[in-house]
VEXDREN-2710 file (C-alpha; in Angstrom, 1 decimal):
% VEXDREN-2710
k/r/px/py/pz
1/MET/26.7/-8.1/122.0
2/LYS/29.7/-8.5/122.9
3/LYS/31.1/-5.5/120.5
4/THR/28.1/-3.2/121.9
5/MET/29.9/-3.6/125.1
6/GLU/33.3/-3.3/124.2
7/ILE/31.9/-0.4/122.9
8/MET/29.7/0.8/125.9
9/VAL/32.9/-0.3/128.1
10/THR/35.9/1.9/126.3
11/THR/33.5/5.1/126.0
12/VAL/32.7/5.0/129.5
13/VAL/36.7/4.4/130.6
14/LEU/37.5/7.4/127.9
15/ALA/34.8/10.0/129.7
16/MET/36.3/8.8/133.4
17/LEU/39.2/9.9/132.3
18/GLY/37.9/13.2/131.6
19/ILE/36.7/13.3/135.2
20/GLY/39.4/12.2/136.6
21/VAL/39.9/8.3/137.0
22/SER/42.6/6.8/135.8
23/PRO/42.8/4.0/132.9
24/ALA/43.0/0.9/136.2
25/GLU/40.3/2.3/138.0
26/ALA/38.2/2.7/135.4
27/THR/38.3/-0.9/134.1
28/MET/38.5/-2.6/137.5
29/PRO/35.4/-4.4/138.5
30/GLY/34.8/-2.8/141.6
31/ASN/34.0/0.2/139.8
32/ALA/31.1/-0.5/137.4
33/LYS/28.8/1.4/138.8
34/ALA/30.7/4.3/138.1
35/MET/31.1/3.6/134.4
36/GLU/27.7/3.2/134.4
37/LYS/27.2/6.3/135.7
38/THR/29.4/8.2/134.3
39/HIS/27.9/6.7/130.6
40/MET/24.3/7.8/132.2
41/TYR/25.9/11.2/132.6
42/PHE/27.1/11.5/129.2
43/VAL/23.9/9.9/127.8
44/HIS/22.1/12.1/129.5
45/HIS/23.6/15.0/128.3
46/ASN/24.6/14.7/124.7
47/PHE/20.7/15.3/123.1
48/GLY/20.1/11.7/121.9
49/PHE/23.2/11.9/119.7
50/ALA/23.2/8.1/118.6
51/ARG/19.2/8.0/118.2
52/ASN/18.7/11.3/116.4
53/PHE/22.4/10.8/114.3
54/TYR/21.9/7.8/113.8
55/GLN/23.1/7.1/109.8
56/PHE/26.3/8.1/111.0
57/HIS/26.7/6.2/114.2
58/PRO/28.2/4.1/115.6
59/GLY/31.5/6.1/114.7
60/PRO/35.0/5.8/114.0
61/HIS/35.8/3.9/117.1
62/TRP/33.6/1.6/115.9
63/ASP/34.4/1.7/112.9
64/LEU/38.5/0.5/114.1
65/MET/36.9/-2.5/116.2
66/ASN/35.6/-3.4/112.6
67/ALA/37.8/-2.8/110.7
68/ALA/38.3/-6.7/108.9
69/ALA/34.4/-6.9/108.0
70/LEU/34.5/-3.1/106.9
71/HIS/37.6/-4.1/105.0
72/LEU/39.1/-0.7/106.3
73/THR/43.0/0.2/104.4
74/ALA/45.9/1.0/106.3
75/GLY/45.0/4.4/105.3
76/GLN/42.1/4.7/106.9
77/ILE/42.4/3.0/110.0
78/LYS/45.5/5.3/110.4
79/GLN/42.1/8.6/110.0
80/GLU/40.1/6.6/112.3
81/LYS/42.5/6.8/115.2
82/ILE/43.1/10.5/114.8
83/LEU/39.3/10.7/115.1
84/VAL/38.9/8.8/118.0
85/ILE/42.0/10.7/119.5
86/GLY/40.3/13.5/119.6
87/MET/36.3/12.8/119.7
88/MET/38.1/11.3/123.1
89/GLN/39.5/14.4/124.0
90/HIS/37.1/16.8/122.8
91/THR/34.3/14.4/124.5
92/GLU/36.2/14.3/128.0
93/HIS/36.5/18.7/127.6
94/GLY/32.9/19.3/127.5
95/ILE/32.5/16.6/130.7
96/MET/34.6/18.8/132.8
97/ALA/33.2/21.9/131.8
98/LEU/29.5/20.6/132.4
99/LYS/30.2/19.4/135.3
100/LYS/31.7/22.7/136.0
101/ALA/29.0/24.9/134.9
102/TYR/26.7/22.4/137.0
103/ARG/28.6/23.4/139.8
104/LYS/28.9/27.2/139.4
105/TYR/25.2/27.5/138.9
106/ARG/24.4/25.2/142.2
107/GLU/26.7/27.4/144.3
108/GLU/25.2/30.8/143.4
109/ALA/21.8/28.9/143.7
110/LYS/22.6/28.7/147.3
111/LEU/24.0/32.3/148.1
112/PRO/21.1/33.8/150.3
113/ASP/20.4/36.8/148.0
114/PRO/22.0/34.9/144.8
115/SER/22.7/37.8/141.7
116/ILE/20.0/37.2/138.8
117/ARG/22.4/38.4/136.8
118/VAL/24.9/35.7/137.7
119/LEU/21.8/32.8/137.3
120/THR/20.9/33.8/134.6
121/GLN/24.8/33.1/133.5
122/ASP/25.3/30.2/135.0
123/VAL/22.1/28.2/133.8
124/GLN/23.5/30.1/130.0
125/ALA/26.7/28.4/130.9
126/VAL/25.3/24.7/131.3
127/GLY/23.3/25.1/128.0
128/ARG/26.4/25.9/126.0
129/ALA/28.6/22.5/127.9
130/GLN/25.5/20.8/127.3
131/ALA/25.4/21.9/123.1
132/TYR/29.1/21.4/123.2
133/LEU/28.1/17.8/124.0
134/GLY/25.3/17.6/121.4
135/TYR/27.7/18.5/118.7
136/VAL/31.0/18.1/119.3
137/MET/30.9/14.4/117.7
138/ILE/29.2/15.4/114.5
139/PRO/31.7/16.1/113.3
140/TYR/34.3/13.2/113.7
141/HIS/32.0/10.7/113.3
142/MET/31.0/12.5/109.8
143/LYS/34.0/12.3/108.8
144/GLY/35.0/8.6/110.1
145/TYR/32.0/8.0/107.6
146/ARG/33.0/9.5/105.1
147/LEU/36.3/7.9/105.0
148/LEU/34.5/4.7/104.1
149/ASP/33.8/4.1/99.8
150/PRO/30.3/3.2/99.0
151/ALA/31.1/-0.8/99.3
152/GLN/32.1/0.6/103.0
153/GLN/29.3/2.3/103.8
154/ALA/26.9/-0.2/102.5
155/ILE/28.5/-3.2/105.2
156/TYR/28.5/-0.5/107.2
157/HIS/25.1/0.4/107.3
158/HIS/24.5/-3.2/107.9
159/LEU/26.5/-3.9/110.7
160/ALA/25.2/-0.5/112.8
161/ARG/21.8/-2.0/111.8
162/GLU/22.8/-5.5/113.5
163/ASN/24.5/-3.4/116.3
164/TRP/21.5/-1.5/116.9
165/ILE/19.3/-4.7/117.1
166/HIS/21.5/-5.9/119.6
167/MET/21.6/-3.1/121.8
168/MET/17.8/-2.6/121.8
169/HIS/17.2/-6.2/123.0
170/GLY/19.4/-5.7/125.5
171/HIS/17.8/-2.9/126.9
172/MET/14.5/-4.0/126.7
173/MET/15.7/-7.4/128.7
174/MET/17.5/-4.9/131.2
175/HIS/14.5/-2.4/131.5
176/GLY/11.6/-5.9/131.5
END
């Protein structure tokens, strides 16, 4: 459960960085609601990545957090870190693009006589930004998984299954 929370907090902090919240602000207890809101924003706009792409999830950051259990080599750790940085940068970009697309669409829709063509383009931009958040992590997760040898992959699936069970148990406890 502790690792699940660490992963969630790290993901939220990274997402908040993407929308302009400093690391100090993102980790302050008073911003728990903001962190939760940002995390939920990402979860609702990524096409159910964890649920649909479970074979390669939770991904490179989680691999690093479980480096000892997975028996990662120094080379694997270095490669996983590179993947985490790339994934973080692309996720930040995706969240910013999606918020910008929504903002433009809302502004155009509020006009007294909005252009059908512009509104259609705005909705298409929102869709592209949502799709980006849905697919941007796929290569990072697959590459991270492919860095593991077969024995490490077996450990990965065992640990990931335990992680998923703990996450779902916690979710059920929160939502009764």
